[in-house]
mmCIF file of the N, C-alpha and C atoms, coordinates in Angstrom:
data_MODEL
# 
_entry.id   MODEL 
# 
loop_
_atom_site.group_PDB 
_atom_site.id 
_atom_site.type_symbol 
_atom_site.label_atom_id 
_atom_site.label_alt_id 
_atom_site.label_comp_id 
_atom_site.label_asym_id 
_atom_site.label_entity_id 
_atom_site.label_seq_id 
_atom_site.pdbx_PDB_ins_code 
_atom_site.Cartn_x 
_atom_site.Cartn_y 
_atom_site.Cartn_z 
_atom_site.occupancy 
_atom_site.B_iso_or_equiv 
_atom_site.pdbx_formal_charge 
_atom_site.auth_seq_id 
_atom_site.auth_comp_id 
_atom_site.auth_asym_id 
_atom_site.auth_atom_id 
_atom_site.pdbx_PDB_model_num 
ATOM 1   N N  . MET A 1 1  ? -17.792 101.393 56.761 1.00 0.00 ? 1  MET A N  1 
ATOM 2   C CA . MET A 1 1  ? -17.216 101.200 55.451 1.00 0.00 ? 1  MET A CA 1 
ATOM 3   C C  . MET A 1 1  ? -15.901 101.977 55.325 1.00 0.00 ? 1  MET A C  1 
ATOM 4   N N  . ARG A 1 2  ? -15.906 103.187 55.866 1.00 0.00 ? 2  ARG A N  1 
ATOM 5   C CA . ARG A 1 2  ? -14.713 104.019 55.781 1.00 0.00 ? 2  ARG A CA 1 
ATOM 6   C C  . ARG A 1 2  ? -13.554 103.381 56.554 1.00 0.00 ? 2  ARG A C  1 
ATOM 7   N N  . ALA A 1 3  ? -13.843 102.747 57.684 1.00 0.00 ? 3  ALA A N  1 
ATOM 8   C CA . ALA A 1 3  ? -12.807 102.093 58.474 1.00 0.00 ? 3  ALA A CA 1 
ATOM 9   C C  . ALA A 1 3  ? -12.190 100.926 57.703 1.00 0.00 ? 3  ALA A C  1 
ATOM 10  N N  . ILE A 1 4  ? -12.996 100.213 56.945 1.00 0.00 ? 4  ILE A N  1 
ATOM 11  C CA . ILE A 1 4  ? -12.488 99.088  56.161 1.00 0.00 ? 4  ILE A CA 1 
ATOM 12  C C  . ILE A 1 4  ? -11.547 99.583  55.069 1.00 0.00 ? 4  ILE A C  1 
ATOM 13  N N  . VAL A 1 5  ? -11.905 100.688 54.415 1.00 0.00 ? 5  VAL A N  1 
ATOM 14  C CA . VAL A 1 5  ? -11.055 101.260 53.370 1.00 0.00 ? 5  VAL A CA 1 
ATOM 15  C C  . VAL A 1 5  ? -9.730  101.729 53.972 1.00 0.00 ? 5  VAL A C  1 
ATOM 16  N N  . CYS A 1 6  ? -9.783  102.377 55.129 1.00 0.00 ? 6  CYS A N  1 
ATOM 17  C CA . CYS A 1 6  ? -8.559  102.842 55.786 1.00 0.00 ? 6  CYS A CA 1 
ATOM 18  C C  . CYS A 1 6  ? -7.680  101.659 56.201 1.00 0.00 ? 6  CYS A C  1 
ATOM 19  N N  . LEU A 1 7  ? -8.307  100.606 56.718 1.00 0.00 ? 7  LEU A N  1 
ATOM 20  C CA . LEU A 1 7  ? -7.552  99.423  57.108 1.00 0.00 ? 7  LEU A CA 1 
ATOM 21  C C  . LEU A 1 7  ? -6.898  98.775  55.898 1.00 0.00 ? 7  LEU A C  1 
ATOM 22  N N  . GLY A 1 8  ? -7.614  98.703  54.789 1.00 0.00 ? 8  GLY A N  1 
ATOM 23  C CA . GLY A 1 8  ? -7.049  98.138  53.561 1.00 0.00 ? 8  GLY A CA 1 
ATOM 24  C C  . GLY A 1 8  ? -5.862  98.946  53.064 1.00 0.00 ? 8  GLY A C  1 
ATOM 25  N N  . ALA A 1 9  ? -5.976  100.263 53.107 1.00 0.00 ? 9  ALA A N  1 
ATOM 26  C CA . ALA A 1 9  ? -4.876  101.126 52.674 1.00 0.00 ? 9  ALA A CA 1 
ATOM 27  C C  . ALA A 1 9  ? -3.662  100.947 53.587 1.00 0.00 ? 9  ALA A C  1 
ATOM 28  N N  . LEU A 1 10 ? -3.907  100.802 54.868 1.00 0.00 ? 10 LEU A N  1 
ATOM 29  C CA . LEU A 1 10 ? -2.821  100.588 55.820 1.00 0.00 ? 10 LEU A CA 1 
ATOM 30  C C  . LEU A 1 10 ? -2.117  99.256  55.558 1.00 0.00 ? 10 LEU A C  1 
ATOM 31  N N  . LEU A 1 11 ? -2.876  98.219  55.278 1.00 0.00 ? 11 LEU A N  1 
ATOM 32  C CA . LEU A 1 11 ? -2.289  96.909  54.980 1.00 0.00 ? 11 LEU A CA 1 
ATOM 33  C C  . LEU A 1 11 ? -1.453  96.941  53.706 1.00 0.00 ? 11 LEU A C  1 
ATOM 34  N N  . VAL A 1 12 ? -1.933  97.632  52.681 1.00 0.00 ? 12 VAL A N  1 
ATOM 35  C CA . VAL A 1 12 ? -1.186  97.745  51.428 1.00 0.00 ? 12 VAL A CA 1 
ATOM 36  C C  . VAL A 1 12 ? 0.111   98.510  51.658 1.00 0.00 ? 12 VAL A C  1 
ATOM 37  N N  . ALA A 1 13 ? 0.059   99.576  52.429 1.00 0.00 ? 13 ALA A N  1 
ATOM 38  C CA . ALA A 1 13 ? 1.254   100.376 52.707 1.00 0.00 ? 13 ALA A CA 1 
ATOM 39  C C  . ALA A 1 13 ? 2.268   99.583  53.522 1.00 0.00 ? 13 ALA A C  1 
ATOM 40  N N  . SER A 1 14 ? 1.800   98.822  54.510 1.00 0.00 ? 14 SER A N  1 
ATOM 41  C CA . SER A 1 14 ? 2.742   98.045  55.317 1.00 0.00 ? 14 SER A CA 1 
ATOM 42  C C  . SER A 1 14 ? 3.339   96.898  54.516 1.00 0.00 ? 14 SER A C  1 
ATOM 43  N N  . ALA A 1 15 ? 2.586   96.303  53.615 1.00 0.00 ? 15 ALA A N  1 
ATOM 44  C CA . ALA A 1 15 ? 3.123   95.237  52.759 1.00 0.00 ? 15 ALA A CA 1 
ATOM 45  C C  . ALA A 1 15 ? 4.179   95.789  51.818 1.00 0.00 ? 15 ALA A C  1 
ATOM 46  N N  . ALA A 1 16 ? 3.964   96.976  51.284 1.00 0.00 ? 16 ALA A N  1 
ATOM 47  C CA . ALA A 1 16 ? 4.949   97.598  50.398 1.00 0.00 ? 16 ALA A CA 1 
ATOM 48  C C  . ALA A 1 16 ? 6.228   97.926  51.157 1.00 0.00 ? 16 ALA A C  1 
ATOM 49  N N  . ALA A 1 17 ? 6.107   98.386  52.392 1.00 0.00 ? 17 ALA A N  1 
ATOM 50  C CA . ALA A 1 17 ? 7.288   98.692  53.200 1.00 0.00 ? 17 ALA A CA 1 
ATOM 51  C C  . ALA A 1 17 ? 8.042   97.414  53.551 1.00 0.00 ? 17 ALA A C  1 
ATOM 52  N N  . ALA A 1 18 ? 7.331   96.345  53.826 1.00 0.00 ? 18 ALA A N  1 
ATOM 53  C CA . ALA A 1 18 ? 7.977   95.076  54.154 1.00 0.00 ? 18 ALA A CA 1 
ATOM 54  C C  . ALA A 1 18 ? 8.718   94.513  52.949 1.00 0.00 ? 18 ALA A C  1 
ATOM 55  N N  . ASP A 1 19 ? 8.175   94.693  51.747 1.00 0.00 ? 19 ASP A N  1 
ATOM 56  C CA . ASP A 1 19 ? 8.838   94.204  50.544 1.00 0.00 ? 19 ASP A CA 1 
ATOM 57  C C  . ASP A 1 19 ? 10.123  94.974  50.256 1.00 0.00 ? 19 ASP A C  1 
ATOM 58  N N  . ALA A 1 20 ? 10.205  96.229  50.705 1.00 0.00 ? 20 ALA A N  1 
ATOM 59  C CA . ALA A 1 20 ? 11.373  97.056  50.428 1.00 0.00 ? 20 ALA A CA 1 
ATOM 60  C C  . ALA A 1 20 ? 12.573  96.639  51.279 1.00 0.00 ? 20 ALA A C  1 
ATOM 61  N N  . GLN A 1 21 ? 12.339  95.979  52.411 1.00 0.00 ? 21 GLN A N  1 
ATOM 62  C CA . GLN A 1 21 ? 13.421  95.578  53.289 1.00 0.00 ? 21 GLN A CA 1 
ATOM 63  C C  . GLN A 1 21 ? 13.997  94.243  52.839 1.00 0.00 ? 21 GLN A C  1 
ATOM 64  N N  . VAL A 1 22 ? 15.306  94.136  52.894 1.00 0.00 ? 22 VAL A N  1 
ATOM 65  C CA . VAL A 1 22 ? 15.968  92.875  52.583 1.00 0.00 ? 22 VAL A CA 1 
ATOM 66  C C  . VAL A 1 22 ? 15.858  91.990  53.821 1.00 0.00 ? 22 VAL A C  1 
ATOM 67  N N  . PRO A 1 23 ? 15.389  90.757  53.678 1.00 0.00 ? 23 PRO A N  1 
ATOM 68  C CA . PRO A 1 23 ? 15.271  89.899  54.859 1.00 0.00 ? 23 PRO A CA 1 
ATOM 69  C C  . PRO A 1 23 ? 16.642  89.566  55.447 1.00 0.00 ? 23 PRO A C  1 
ATOM 70  N N  . LEU A 1 24 ? 16.707  89.545  56.760 1.00 0.00 ? 24 LEU A N  1 
ATOM 71  C CA . LEU A 1 24 ? 17.952  89.222  57.440 1.00 0.00 ? 24 LEU A CA 1 
ATOM 72  C C  . LEU A 1 24 ? 18.212  87.724  57.352 1.00 0.00 ? 24 LEU A C  1 
ATOM 73  N N  . SER A 1 25 ? 19.483  87.358  57.240 1.00 0.00 ? 25 SER A N  1 
ATOM 74  C CA . SER A 1 25 ? 19.859  85.947  57.232 1.00 0.00 ? 25 SER A CA 1 
ATOM 75  C C  . SER A 1 25 ? 21.101  85.781  58.098 1.00 0.00 ? 25 SER A C  1 
ATOM 76  N N  . ILE A 1 26 ? 21.326  84.569  58.562 1.00 0.00 ? 26 ILE A N  1 
ATOM 77  C CA . ILE A 1 26 ? 22.484  84.308  59.413 1.00 0.00 ? 26 ILE A CA 1 
ATOM 78  C C  . ILE A 1 26 ? 23.775  84.559  58.636 1.00 0.00 ? 26 ILE A C  1 
ATOM 79  N N  . GLY A 1 27 ? 23.833  84.075  57.407 1.00 0.00 ? 27 GLY A N  1 
ATOM 80  C CA . GLY A 1 27 ? 25.029  84.296  56.587 1.00 0.00 ? 27 GLY A CA 1 
ATOM 81  C C  . GLY A 1 27 ? 25.273  85.765  56.312 1.00 0.00 ? 27 GLY A C  1 
ATOM 82  N N  . GLY A 1 28 ? 24.201  86.516  56.052 1.00 0.00 ? 28 GLY A N  1 
ATOM 83  C CA . GLY A 1 28 ? 24.331  87.950  55.811 1.00 0.00 ? 28 GLY A CA 1 
ATOM 84  C C  . GLY A 1 28 ? 24.804  88.700  57.038 1.00 0.00 ? 28 GLY A C  1 
ATOM 85  N N  . LEU A 1 29 ? 24.293  88.322  58.205 1.00 0.00 ? 29 LEU A N  1 
ATOM 86  C CA . LEU A 1 29 ? 24.718  88.971  59.443 1.00 0.00 ? 29 LEU A CA 1 
ATOM 87  C C  . LEU A 1 29 ? 26.198  88.718  59.708 1.00 0.00 ? 29 LEU A C  1 
ATOM 88  N N  . LEU A 1 30 ? 26.633  87.472  59.548 1.00 0.00 ? 30 LEU A N  1 
ATOM 89  C CA . LEU A 1 30 ? 28.039  87.158  59.775 1.00 0.00 ? 30 LEU A CA 1 
ATOM 90  C C  . LEU A 1 30 ? 28.938  87.880  58.784 1.00 0.00 ? 30 LEU A C  1 
ATOM 91  N N  . ALA A 1 31 ? 28.494  87.999  57.541 1.00 0.00 ? 31 ALA A N  1 
ATOM 92  C CA . ALA A 1 31 ? 29.280  88.695  56.526 1.00 0.00 ? 31 ALA A CA 1 
ATOM 93  C C  . ALA A 1 31 ? 29.404  90.182  56.831 1.00 0.00 ? 31 ALA A C  1 
ATOM 94  N N  . GLU A 1 32 ? 28.411  90.753  57.512 1.00 0.00 ? 32 GLU A N  1 
ATOM 95  C CA . GLU A 1 32 ? 28.432  92.177  57.859 1.00 0.00 ? 32 GLU A CA 1 
ATOM 96  C C  . GLU A 1 32 ? 29.143  92.449  59.179 1.00 0.00 ? 32 GLU A C  1 
ATOM 97  N N  . GLY A 1 33 ? 29.719  91.441  59.801 1.00 0.00 ? 33 GLY A N  1 
ATOM 98  C CA . GLY A 1 33 ? 30.487  91.652  61.018 1.00 0.00 ? 33 GLY A CA 1 
ATOM 99  C C  . GLY A 1 33 ? 29.723  91.446  62.311 1.00 0.00 ? 33 GLY A C  1 
ATOM 100 N N  . TRP A 1 34 ? 28.521  90.911  62.260 1.00 0.00 ? 34 TRP A N  1 
ATOM 101 C CA . TRP A 1 34 ? 27.772  90.616  63.476 1.00 0.00 ? 34 TRP A CA 1 
ATOM 102 C C  . TRP A 1 34 ? 28.409  89.411  64.152 1.00 0.00 ? 34 TRP A C  1 
ATOM 103 N N  . GLU A 1 35 ? 28.363  89.393  65.485 1.00 0.00 ? 35 GLU A N  1 
ATOM 104 C CA . GLU A 1 35 ? 28.948  88.312  66.276 1.00 0.00 ? 35 GLU A CA 1 
ATOM 105 C C  . GLU A 1 35 ? 27.853  87.619  67.074 1.00 0.00 ? 35 GLU A C  1 
ATOM 106 N N  . VAL A 1 36 ? 28.034  86.336  67.322 1.00 0.00 ? 36 VAL A N  1 
ATOM 107 C CA . VAL A 1 36 ? 27.080  85.581  68.133 1.00 0.00 ? 36 VAL A CA 1 
ATOM 108 C C  . VAL A 1 36 ? 27.238  86.021  69.584 1.00 0.00 ? 36 VAL A C  1 
ATOM 109 N N  . ALA A 1 37 ? 26.130  86.471  70.187 1.00 0.00 ? 37 ALA A N  1 
ATOM 110 C CA . ALA A 1 37 ? 26.140  86.913  71.576 1.00 0.00 ? 37 ALA A CA 1 
ATOM 111 C C  . ALA A 1 37 ? 25.524  85.873  72.498 1.00 0.00 ? 37 ALA A C  1 
ATOM 112 N N  . GLY A 1 38 ? 24.718  84.975  71.943 1.00 0.00 ? 38 GLY A N  1 
ATOM 113 C CA . GLY A 1 38 ? 24.088  83.944  72.748 1.00 0.00 ? 38 GLY A CA 1 
ATOM 114 C C  . GLY A 1 38 ? 23.460  82.893  71.875 1.00 0.00 ? 38 GLY A C  1 
ATOM 115 N N  . PHE A 1 39 ? 23.229  81.716  72.453 1.00 0.00 ? 39 PHE A N  1 
ATOM 116 C CA . PHE A 1 39 ? 22.701  80.597  71.689 1.00 0.00 ? 39 PHE A CA 1 
ATOM 117 C C  . PHE A 1 39 ? 21.980  79.646  72.639 1.00 0.00 ? 39 PHE A C  1 
ATOM 118 N N  . THR A 1 40 ? 20.852  79.129  72.223 1.00 0.00 ? 40 THR A N  1 
ATOM 119 C CA . THR A 1 40 ? 20.140  78.128  73.008 1.00 0.00 ? 40 THR A CA 1 
ATOM 120 C C  . THR A 1 40 ? 19.381  77.193  72.075 1.00 0.00 ? 40 THR A C  1 
ATOM 121 N N  . THR A 1 41 ? 19.153  75.978  72.533 1.00 0.00 ? 41 THR A N  1 
ATOM 122 C CA . THR A 1 41 ? 18.372  75.016  71.753 1.00 0.00 ? 41 THR A CA 1 
ATOM 123 C C  . THR A 1 41 ? 17.200  74.520  72.582 1.00 0.00 ? 41 THR A C  1 
ATOM 124 N N  . ALA A 1 42 ? 16.205  74.011  71.898 1.00 0.00 ? 42 ALA A N  1 
ATOM 125 C CA . ALA A 1 42 ? 15.020  73.462  72.565 1.00 0.00 ? 42 ALA A CA 1 
ATOM 126 C C  . ALA A 1 42 ? 14.366  72.451  71.637 1.00 0.00 ? 42 ALA A C  1 
ATOM 127 N N  . ASP A 1 43 ? 13.329  71.810  72.121 1.00 0.00 ? 43 ASP A N  1 
ATOM 128 C CA . ASP A 1 43 ? 12.519  70.899  71.317 1.00 0.00 ? 43 ASP A CA 1 
ATOM 129 C C  . ASP A 1 43 ? 13.373  69.807  70.677 1.00 0.00 ? 43 ASP A C  1 
ATOM 130 N N  . ALA A 1 44 ? 14.102  69.053  71.505 1.00 0.00 ? 44 ALA A N  1 
ATOM 131 C CA . ALA A 1 44 ? 14.929  67.926  71.059 1.00 0.00 ? 44 ALA A CA 1 
ATOM 132 C C  . ALA A 1 44 ? 15.945  68.354  70.002 1.00 0.00 ? 44 ALA A C  1 
ATOM 133 N N  . ASN A 1 45 ? 16.546  69.521  70.199 1.00 0.00 ? 45 ASN A N  1 
ATOM 134 C CA . ASN A 1 45 ? 17.572  70.060  69.300 1.00 0.00 ? 45 ASN A CA 1 
ATOM 135 C C  . ASN A 1 45 ? 17.066  70.352  67.895 1.00 0.00 ? 45 ASN A C  1 
ATOM 136 N N  . ARG A 1 46 ? 15.779  70.527  67.713 1.00 0.00 ? 46 ARG A N  1 
ATOM 137 C CA . ARG A 1 46 ? 15.243  70.906  66.403 1.00 0.00 ? 46 ARG A CA 1 
ATOM 138 C C  . ARG A 1 46 ? 15.032  72.407  66.284 1.00 0.00 ? 46 ARG A C  1 
ATOM 139 N N  . THR A 1 47 ? 15.009  73.107  67.404 1.00 0.00 ? 47 THR A N  1 
ATOM 140 C CA . THR A 1 47 ? 14.787  74.549  67.407 1.00 0.00 ? 47 THR A CA 1 
ATOM 141 C C  . THR A 1 47 ? 15.960  75.233  68.105 1.00 0.00 ? 47 THR A C  1 
ATOM 142 N N  . SER A 1 48 ? 16.457  76.299  67.498 1.00 0.00 ? 48 SER A N  1 
ATOM 143 C CA . SER A 1 48 ? 17.559  77.056  68.081 1.00 0.00 ? 48 SER A CA 1 
ATOM 144 C C  . SER A 1 48 ? 17.257  78.541  68.012 1.00 0.00 ? 48 SER A C  1 
ATOM 145 N N  . LEU A 1 49 ? 17.744  79.267  68.994 1.00 0.00 ? 49 LEU A N  1 
ATOM 146 C CA . LEU A 1 49 ? 17.696  80.727  68.997 1.00 0.00 ? 49 LEU A CA 1 
ATOM 147 C C  . LEU A 1 49 ? 19.129  81.228  69.059 1.00 0.00 ? 49 LEU A C  1 
ATOM 148 N N  . ILE A 1 50 ? 19.473  82.120  68.149 1.00 0.00 ? 50 ILE A N  1 
ATOM 149 C CA . ILE A 1 50 ? 20.814  82.693  68.096 1.00 0.00 ? 50 ILE A CA 1 
ATOM 150 C C  . ILE A 1 50 ? 20.679  84.202  68.222 1.00 0.00 ? 50 ILE A C  1 
ATOM 151 N N  . LEU A 1 51 ? 21.401  84.792  69.147 1.00 0.00 ? 51 LEU A N  1 
ATOM 152 C CA . LEU A 1 51 ? 21.376  86.236  69.368 1.00 0.00 ? 51 LEU A CA 1 
ATOM 153 C C  . LEU A 1 51 ? 22.673  86.828  68.825 1.00 0.00 ? 51 LEU A C  1 
ATOM 154 N N  . PHE A 1 52 ? 22.549  87.862  68.008 1.00 0.00 ? 52 PHE A N  1 
ATOM 155 C CA . PHE A 1 52 ? 23.701  88.514  67.391 1.00 0.00 ? 52 PHE A CA 1 
ATOM 156 C C  . PHE A 1 52 ? 23.845  89.934  67.914 1.00 0.00 ? 52 PHE A C  1 
ATOM 157 N N  . LYS A 1 53 ? 25.110  90.381  68.045 1.00 0.00 ? 53 LYS A N  1 
ATOM 158 C CA . LYS A 1 53 ? 25.415  91.766  68.433 1.00 0.00 ? 53 LYS A CA 1 
ATOM 159 C C  . LYS A 1 53 ? 26.412  92.330  67.432 1.00 0.00 ? 53 LYS A C  1 
ATOM 160 N N  . HIS A 1 54 ? 26.402  93.650  67.322 1.00 0.00 ? 54 HIS A N  1 
ATOM 161 C CA . HIS A 1 54 ? 27.341  94.351  66.437 1.00 0.00 ? 54 HIS A CA 1 
ATOM 162 C C  . HIS A 1 54 ? 27.811  95.588  67.164 1.00 0.00 ? 54 HIS A C  1 
ATOM 163 N N  . ALA A 1 55 ? 29.105  95.845  67.092 1.00 0.00 ? 55 ALA A N  1 
ATOM 164 C CA . ALA A 1 55 ? 29.682  96.983  67.813 1.00 0.00 ? 55 ALA A CA 1 
ATOM 165 C C  . ALA A 1 55 ? 29.083  98.313  67.365 1.00 0.00 ? 55 ALA A C  1 
ATOM 166 N N  . GLY A 1 56 ? 28.697  98.444  66.109 1.00 0.00 ? 56 GLY A N  1 
ATOM 167 C CA . GLY A 1 56 ? 28.174  99.708  65.604 1.00 0.00 ? 56 GLY A CA 1 
ATOM 168 C C  . GLY A 1 56 ? 26.667  99.825  65.634 1.00 0.00 ? 56 GLY A C  1 
ATOM 169 N N  . ALA A 1 57 ? 25.978  98.854  66.217 1.00 0.00 ? 57 ALA A N  1 
ATOM 170 C CA . ALA A 1 57 ? 24.513  98.881  66.226 1.00 0.00 ? 57 ALA A CA 1 
ATOM 171 C C  . ALA A 1 57 ? 23.997  98.983  67.658 1.00 0.00 ? 57 ALA A C  1 
ATOM 172 N N  . ALA A 1 58 ? 22.910  99.725  67.812 1.00 0.00 ? 58 ALA A N  1 
ATOM 173 C CA . ALA A 1 58 ? 22.300  99.894  69.130 1.00 0.00 ? 58 ALA A CA 1 
ATOM 174 C C  . ALA A 1 58 ? 21.274  98.802  69.421 1.00 0.00 ? 58 ALA A C  1 
ATOM 175 N N  . SER A 1 59 ? 21.030  97.932  68.478 1.00 0.00 ? 59 SER A N  1 
ATOM 176 C CA . SER A 1 59 ? 20.045  96.871  68.671 1.00 0.00 ? 59 SER A CA 1 
ATOM 177 C C  . SER A 1 59 ? 20.706  95.508  68.512 1.00 0.00 ? 59 SER A C  1 
ATOM 178 N N  . LEU A 1 60 ? 19.978  94.476  68.874 1.00 0.00 ? 60 LEU A N  1 
ATOM 179 C CA . LEU A 1 60 ? 20.419  93.099  68.703 1.00 0.00 ? 60 LEU A CA 1 
ATOM 180 C C  . LEU A 1 60 ? 19.563  92.449  67.623 1.00 0.00 ? 60 LEU A C  1 
ATOM 181 N N  . VAL A 1 61 ? 20.032  91.355  67.068 1.00 0.00 ? 61 VAL A N  1 
ATOM 182 C CA . VAL A 1 61 ? 19.256  90.589  66.095 1.00 0.00 ? 61 VAL A CA 1 
ATOM 183 C C  . VAL A 1 61 ? 19.129  89.172  66.628 1.00 0.00 ? 61 VAL A C  1 
ATOM 184 N N  . GLN A 1 62 ? 17.907  88.663  66.615 1.00 0.00 ? 62 GLN A N  1 
ATOM 185 C CA . GLN A 1 62 ? 17.659  87.294  67.040 1.00 0.00 ? 62 GLN A CA 1 
ATOM 186 C C  . GLN A 1 62 ? 17.197  86.482  65.847 1.00 0.00 ? 62 GLN A C  1 
ATOM 187 N N  . CYS A 1 63 ? 17.786  85.313  65.668 1.00 0.00 ? 63 CYS A N  1 
ATOM 188 C CA . CYS A 1 63 ? 17.379  84.400  64.607 1.00 0.00 ? 63 CYS A CA 1 
ATOM 189 C C  . CYS A 1 63 ? 16.862  83.122  65.245 1.00 0.00 ? 63 CYS A C  1 
ATOM 190 N N  . SER A 1 64 ? 15.693  82.696  64.832 1.00 0.00 ? 64 SER A N  1 
ATOM 191 C CA . SER A 1 64 ? 15.177  81.413  65.275 1.00 0.00 ? 64 SER A CA 1 
ATOM 192 C C  . SER A 1 64 ? 15.280  80.448  64.104 1.00 0.00 ? 64 SER A C  1 
ATOM 193 N N  . THR A 1 65 ? 15.766  79.270  64.380 1.00 0.00 ? 65 THR A N  1 
ATOM 194 C CA . THR A 1 65 ? 15.900  78.250  63.351 1.00 0.00 ? 65 THR A CA 1 
ATOM 195 C C  . THR A 1 65 ? 15.122  77.020  63.784 1.00 0.00 ? 65 THR A C  1 
ATOM 196 N N  . HIS A 1 66 ? 14.542  76.349  62.817 1.00 0.00 ? 66 HIS A N  1 
ATOM 197 C CA . HIS A 1 66 ? 13.800  75.124  63.107 1.00 0.00 ? 66 HIS A CA 1 
ATOM 198 C C  . HIS A 1 66 ? 14.127  74.103  62.035 1.00 0.00 ? 66 HIS A C  1 
ATOM 199 N N  . TYR A 1 67 ? 14.478  72.917  62.458 1.00 0.00 ? 67 TYR A N  1 
ATOM 200 C CA . TYR A 1 67 ? 14.815  71.832  61.541 1.00 0.00 ? 67 TYR A CA 1 
ATOM 201 C C  . TYR A 1 67 ? 13.733  70.761  61.640 1.00 0.00 ? 67 TYR A C  1 
ATOM 202 N N  . GLU A 1 68 ? 13.101  70.466  60.533 1.00 0.00 ? 68 GLU A N  1 
ATOM 203 C CA . GLU A 1 68 ? 12.052  69.450  60.480 1.00 0.00 ? 68 GLU A CA 1 
ATOM 204 C C  . GLU A 1 68 ? 12.336  68.544  59.288 1.00 0.00 ? 68 GLU A C  1 
ATOM 205 N N  . PRO A 1 69 ? 12.862  67.337  59.526 1.00 0.00 ? 69 PRO A N  1 
ATOM 206 C CA . PRO A 1 69 ? 13.270  66.476  58.413 1.00 0.00 ? 69 PRO A CA 1 
ATOM 207 C C  . PRO A 1 69 ? 12.134  66.005  57.517 1.00 0.00 ? 69 PRO A C  1 
ATOM 208 N N  . SER A 1 70 ? 10.904  66.086  57.991 1.00 0.00 ? 70 SER A N  1 
ATOM 209 C CA . SER A 1 70 ? 9.784   65.599  57.171 1.00 0.00 ? 70 SER A CA 1 
ATOM 210 C C  . SER A 1 70 ? 9.195   66.674  56.265 1.00 0.00 ? 70 SER A C  1 
ATOM 211 N N  . ARG A 1 71 ? 9.744   67.882  56.297 1.00 0.00 ? 71 ARG A N  1 
ATOM 212 C CA . ARG A 1 71 ? 9.231   68.976  55.472 1.00 0.00 ? 71 ARG A CA 1 
ATOM 213 C C  . ARG A 1 71 ? 10.252  69.416  54.440 1.00 0.00 ? 71 ARG A C  1 
ATOM 214 N N  . THR A 1 72 ? 9.768   70.098  53.427 1.00 0.00 ? 72 THR A N  1 
ATOM 215 C CA . THR A 1 72 ? 10.651  70.670  52.424 1.00 0.00 ? 72 THR A CA 1 
ATOM 216 C C  . THR A 1 72 ? 10.366  72.161  52.356 1.00 0.00 ? 72 THR A C  1 
ATOM 217 N N  . PRO A 1 73 ? 11.297  73.034  52.586 1.00 0.00 ? 73 PRO A N  1 
ATOM 218 C CA . PRO A 1 73 ? 12.684  72.788  52.974 1.00 0.00 ? 73 PRO A CA 1 
ATOM 219 C C  . PRO A 1 73 ? 12.761  72.311  54.427 1.00 0.00 ? 73 PRO A C  1 
ATOM 220 N N  . MET A 1 74 ? 13.828  71.607  54.737 1.00 0.00 ? 74 MET A N  1 
ATOM 221 C CA . MET A 1 74 ? 13.975  71.011  56.067 1.00 0.00 ? 74 MET A CA 1 
ATOM 222 C C  . MET A 1 74 ? 14.254  72.038  57.152 1.00 0.00 ? 74 MET A C  1 
ATOM 223 N N  . ALA A 1 75 ? 14.903  73.136  56.801 1.00 0.00 ? 75 ALA A N  1 
ATOM 224 C CA . ALA A 1 75 ? 15.253  74.161  57.789 1.00 0.00 ? 75 ALA A CA 1 
ATOM 225 C C  . ALA A 1 75 ? 14.509  75.453  57.485 1.00 0.00 ? 75 ALA A C  1 
ATOM 226 N N  . ALA A 1 76 ? 14.016  76.080  58.546 1.00 0.00 ? 76 ALA A N  1 
ATOM 227 C CA . ALA A 1 76 ? 13.359  77.380  58.431 1.00 0.00 ? 76 ALA A CA 1 
ATOM 228 C C  . ALA A 1 76 ? 14.082  78.351  59.358 1.00 0.00 ? 76 ALA A C  1 
ATOM 229 N N  . VAL A 1 77 ? 14.401  79.539  58.846 1.00 0.00 ? 77 VAL A N  1 
ATOM 230 C CA . VAL A 1 77 ? 15.121  80.550  59.622 1.00 0.00 ? 77 VAL A CA 1 
ATOM 231 C C  . VAL A 1 77 ? 14.330  81.847  59.580 1.00 0.00 ? 77 VAL A C  1 
ATOM 232 N N  . ASN A 1 78 ? 14.184  82.485  60.732 1.00 0.00 ? 78 ASN A N  1 
ATOM 233 C CA . ASN A 1 78 ? 13.502  83.767  60.833 1.00 0.00 ? 78 ASN A CA 1 
ATOM 234 C C  . ASN A 1 78 ? 14.360  84.684  61.701 1.00 0.00 ? 78 ASN A C  1 
ATOM 235 N N  . CYS A 1 79 ? 14.865  85.768  61.120 1.00 0.00 ? 79 CYS A N  1 
ATOM 236 C CA . CYS A 1 79 ? 15.697  86.730  61.842 1.00 0.00 ? 79 CYS A CA 1 
ATOM 237 C C  . CYS A 1 79 ? 14.963  88.061  61.970 1.00 0.00 ? 79 CYS A C  1 
ATOM 238 N N  . TYR A 1 80 ? 15.090  88.689  63.137 1.00 0.00 ? 80 TYR A N  1 
ATOM 239 C CA . TYR A 1 80 ? 14.436  89.978  63.345 1.00 0.00 ? 80 TYR A CA 1 
ATOM 240 C C  . TYR A 1 80 ? 15.217  90.789  64.360 1.00 0.00 ? 80 TYR A C  1 
ATOM 241 N N  . GLU A 1 81 ? 15.108  92.107  64.214 1.00 0.00 ? 81 GLU A N  1 
ATOM 242 C CA . GLU A 1 81 ? 15.811  93.036  65.106 1.00 0.00 ? 81 GLU A CA 1 
ATOM 243 C C  . GLU A 1 81 ? 15.074  93.184  66.405 1.00 0.00 ? 81 GLU A C  1 
ATOM 244 N N  . LEU A 1 82 ? 15.816  93.269  67.490 1.00 0.00 ? 82 LEU A N  1 
ATOM 245 C CA . LEU A 1 82 ? 15.271  93.538  68.814 1.00 0.00 ? 82 LEU A CA 1 
ATOM 246 C C  . LEU A 1 82 ? 15.684  94.951  69.200 1.00 0.00 ? 82 LEU A C  1 
ATOM 247 N N  . HIS A 1 83 ? 14.721  95.805  69.466 1.00 0.00 ? 83 HIS A N  1 
ATOM 248 C CA . HIS A 1 83 ? 15.022  97.210  69.811 1.00 0.00 ? 83 HIS A CA 1 
ATOM 249 C C  . HIS A 1 83 ? 14.859  97.415  71.294 1.00 0.00 ? 83 HIS A C  1 
# 
């Protein structure tokens, strides 16, 4: 029982920390001076991976994009830091 309570507290704390961070976006990265370092497509050109670099950052940011015309919204973007 104690492990379940600790796990619940950990999940609540991690959710609160995740809400405090502003999600990364391609437009936001470009506006902050990030540059495209690499690009690839797959899955009949519906999925793309874009790698960003910044001169003042020690990490890279990768954004995955997926375009699905039968869904709303049609495009989904997920950006995350690579350490």
